[in-house]
C-alpha positions as CSV (number, residue, x, y, z in Angstrom):
1,M,28.0,32.2,-37.3
2,N,28.4,29.5,-40.0
3,P,25.8,26.7,-40.4
4,R,27.9,24.1,-38.7
5,D,28.3,26.1,-35.5
6,R,24.5,27.0,-35.5
7,L,23.6,23.3,-35.8
8,A,26.0,22.3,-33.0
9,R,24.5,25.0,-30.7
10,R,21.0,23.7,-31.5
11,S,22.0,20.1,-30.8
12,R,23.5,21.1,-27.4
13,A,20.3,23.1,-26.5
14,R,18.1,20.1,-27.4
15,G,20.3,17.8,-25.3
16,F,19.9,20.1,-22.3
17,T,16.2,20.2,-22.8
18,I,15.9,16.4,-22.8
19,L,18.1,16.1,-19.8
20,E,16.1,18.6,-17.8
21,L,12.9,16.8,-18.8
22,M,14.2,13.5,-17.6
23,M,15.3,15.0,-14.3
24,A,11.9,16.6,-13.8
25,L,10.2,13.2,-14.5
26,A,12.5,11.5,-12.0
27,V,11.8,14.0,-9.3
28,T,8.0,13.7,-10.0
29,A,8.2,9.9,-9.7
30,I,10.1,10.1,-6.4
31,L,7.5,12.6,-5.0
32,A,4.7,10.3,-6.1
33,M,6.2,7.3,-4.4
34,L,6.5,9.3,-1.2
35,A,2.9,10.6,-1.4
36,V,1.2,7.2,-2.0
37,P,1.8,5.8,1.5
38,S,0.7,9.1,3.1
39,M,-2.5,9.1,1.1
40,R,-3.2,5.5,2.0
41,D,-2.8,6.2,5.7
42,Y,-4.9,9.3,5.4
43,L,-7.8,7.2,3.9
44,R,-7.4,4.5,6.5
45,N,-7.4,7.1,9.4
46,S,-10.5,8.8,7.9
47,R,-12.4,5.5,7.8
48,L,-11.5,4.6,11.4
49,S,-12.4,8.1,12.6
50,S,-15.7,8.1,10.7
51,A,-16.7,4.8,12.3
52,G,-15.8,5.9,15.8
53,N,-17.4,9.4,15.5
54,D,-20.6,8.0,13.9
55,L,-21.1,5.5,16.8
56,L,-20.3,8.3,19.3
57,H,-23.0,10.4,17.7
58,S,-25.5,7.6,18.0
59,F,-24.7,7.2,21.7
60,A,-25.2,10.9,22.2
61,V,-28.5,10.8,20.4
62,A,-29.7,7.8,22.4
63,R,-28.7,9.4,25.7
64,A,-30.5,12.7,24.8
65,E,-33.6,10.7,23.7
66,A,-33.7,8.8,27.0
67,V,-33.6,12.0,29.0
68,K,-36.1,13.8,26.7
69,R,-38.6,10.9,26.5
70,Q,-38.0,9.7,30.1
71,T,-37.7,6.2,28.9
72,N,-34.8,3.9,28.1
73,A,-33.1,4.4,24.8
74,V,-31.1,1.7,23.2
75,V,-28.2,1.5,20.7
76,C,-27.7,-2.0,19.5
77,S,-25.6,-3.6,16.8
78,S,-27.3,-5.3,13.9
79,A,-26.3,-7.0,10.7
80,S,-29.4,-5.4,9.0
81,P,-30.1,-2.1,10.7
82,T,-31.9,-0.6,7.7
83,T,-34.6,-3.2,7.4
84,A,-38.2,-2.5,8.4
85,A,-37.9,-4.5,11.6
86,P,-34.2,-4.6,12.5
87,V,-33.0,-7.0,15.1
88,C,-30.4,-6.5,17.9
89,D,-28.4,-9.6,17.1
90,G,-25.2,-9.0,19.0
91,S,-23.1,-8.7,15.9
92,P,-20.1,-6.3,15.8
93,F,-20.8,-2.6,15.8
94,S,-20.3,-2.3,12.1
95,G,-24.0,-1.5,11.7
96,W,-26.5,-0.4,14.4
97,F,-29.7,1.4,15.1
98,V,-31.1,3.6,18.0
99,F,-34.6,3.2,19.4
100,A,-36.7,4.5,22.2
101,D,-37.6,1.5,24.3
102,T,-41.1,2.6,25.3
103,N,-41.9,-0.5,27.3
104,N,-38.4,-0.8,28.7
105,N,-38.0,-4.5,27.8
106,G,-34.7,-4.0,26.1
107,V,-36.0,-5.5,22.8
108,F,-37.1,-3.7,19.7
109,D,-40.8,-4.4,19.1
110,A,-43.8,-2.7,17.5
111,A,-44.3,-0.3,20.4
112,D,-40.9,1.2,20.1
113,V,-39.7,4.1,18.0
114,I,-36.6,4.0,15.8
115,V,-34.6,7.2,16.2
116,E,-31.6,6.6,14.0
117,R,-30.1,3.9,11.8
118,H,-26.5,3.4,10.6
119,G,-25.7,1.2,7.7
120,P,-22.5,-0.9,7.5
121,I,-19.2,0.8,7.9
122,D,-16.3,0.4,5.4
123,P,-15.5,-3.3,5.1
124,S,-11.8,-2.6,5.6
125,V,-12.5,-1.6,9.2
126,S,-12.8,-4.5,11.7
127,V,-14.5,-4.3,15.1
128,K,-13.7,-5.8,18.5
129,Q,-16.1,-5.2,21.4
130,D,-17.1,-6.4,24.8
131,G,-20.6,-7.2,26.0
132,N,-23.5,-8.3,23.8
133,G,-23.6,-5.5,21.3
134,V,-26.1,-3.3,23.2
135,Q,-25.9,-0.1,25.1
136,I,-29.0,1.2,27.1
137,F,-29.3,4.7,28.4
138,Q,-31.7,5.3,31.3
139,P,-34.0,8.4,31.8
140,S,-31.3,9.8,34.1
141,G,-28.8,9.7,31.2
142,F,-26.8,7.1,33.0
143,A,-25.8,3.9,31.2
144,R,-27.6,0.8,32.4
145,P,-25.3,-1.5,34.4
146,A,-25.0,-5.2,33.6
147,T,-27.9,-7.1,35.1
148,G,-29.0,-10.6,34.5
149,G,-28.2,-11.6,30.9
150,F,-27.7,-8.0,29.9
151,V,-24.0,-7.2,29.4
152,P,-23.5,-3.7,27.9
153,S,-20.8,-3.0,25.3
154,R,-18.7,-0.3,26.9
155,N,-15.5,-0.8,24.8
156,I,-15.7,-0.9,21.0
157,V,-12.4,-0.9,19.1
158,Y,-12.1,-0.1,15.4
159,C,-8.9,-1.1,13.6
160,D,-7.7,-2.0,10.1
161,A,-4.9,-4.0,8.5
162,R,-2.4,-2.1,10.5
163,G,-3.7,-3.4,13.8
164,N,-3.0,-1.6,17.1
165,V,0.4,0.0,16.5
166,A,1.8,2.8,18.5
167,I,2.5,6.0,16.5
168,P,4.1,9.3,17.6
169,G,2.3,11.4,20.2
170,G,1.2,8.4,22.3
171,N,-1.5,7.4,19.8
172,S,-2.5,4.2,18.1
173,T,-3.4,3.4,14.5
174,A,-6.7,2.0,16.0
175,R,-9.7,3.9,17.5
176,A,-11.9,3.1,20.5
177,V,-15.3,4.2,21.7
178,V,-15.5,4.0,25.4
179,V,-18.7,4.5,27.5
180,S,-18.6,5.3,31.2
181,A,-21.1,4.2,33.8
182,T,-22.4,7.8,33.8
183,G,-23.3,7.4,30.2
184,R,-20.6,9.7,28.8
185,A,-19.1,8.3,25.7
186,R,-15.8,9.3,24.0
187,V,-13.6,8.4,21.0
188,T,-10.0,7.9,21.7
189,R,-6.9,7.0,19.7
190,G,-4.5,7.0,22.7
191,I,-2.4,3.8,22.7
192,A,-2.9,3.4,26.5
193,D,-6.7,3.7,26.1
194,I,-6.7,1.2,23.1
195,N,-4.7,-1.3,25.1
196,A,-7.0,-1.0,28.1
197,S,-10.1,-1.5,25.9
198,L,-8.5,-4.5,24.2
199,A,-7.5,-6.0,27.6
200,T,-11.1,-5.7,28.7
201,I,-12.4,-7.2,25.5
202,G,-9.8,-9.9,25.4
203,G,-7.6,-10.3,22.3
204,G,-6.0,-7.8,20.0
205,C,-6.8,-6.0,16.8
206,P,-7.1,-8.4,13.8
């Protein structure tokens, strides 16, 4: 093979290599564009699920403590749940604490025992709730009904910038924690459940 033919073959080979590289980069860019929204939704879903499951856990802890100690146990929302003397302030359930209400007055005071604290959830998660940000479990394990000025929070909805949007499978982009009169709590993402909770609360997801 003469030098001219050898050079031409090398040039063609180099051209194919550059073309293949450009095609590979284009495919990689397309895949990355497809993956970004999926990853973003995964992170959003993870934050919502964490908030709902953490509150569900605290409700379960309070219910078990009420039965074990044979006294009321309280889960209440608080803007400063990690302070030495947290206050049940009726704020959204983005932060909360659990205490054994040894004198059954529904207020955290020096005689009571803090069982669990939960610091603020991710700021991208917003909260809607009914009641006054308090759930009380009685020694029977049942949730205390509304009496006098006490209005329990039985529906707590967590949502993000997507709001309450129906997705395949009859689910919603939001989450709800629902407490029954018997004291049983559950987390749901069913669109019908979310709509029912929001109807009880009044208003929609921000």
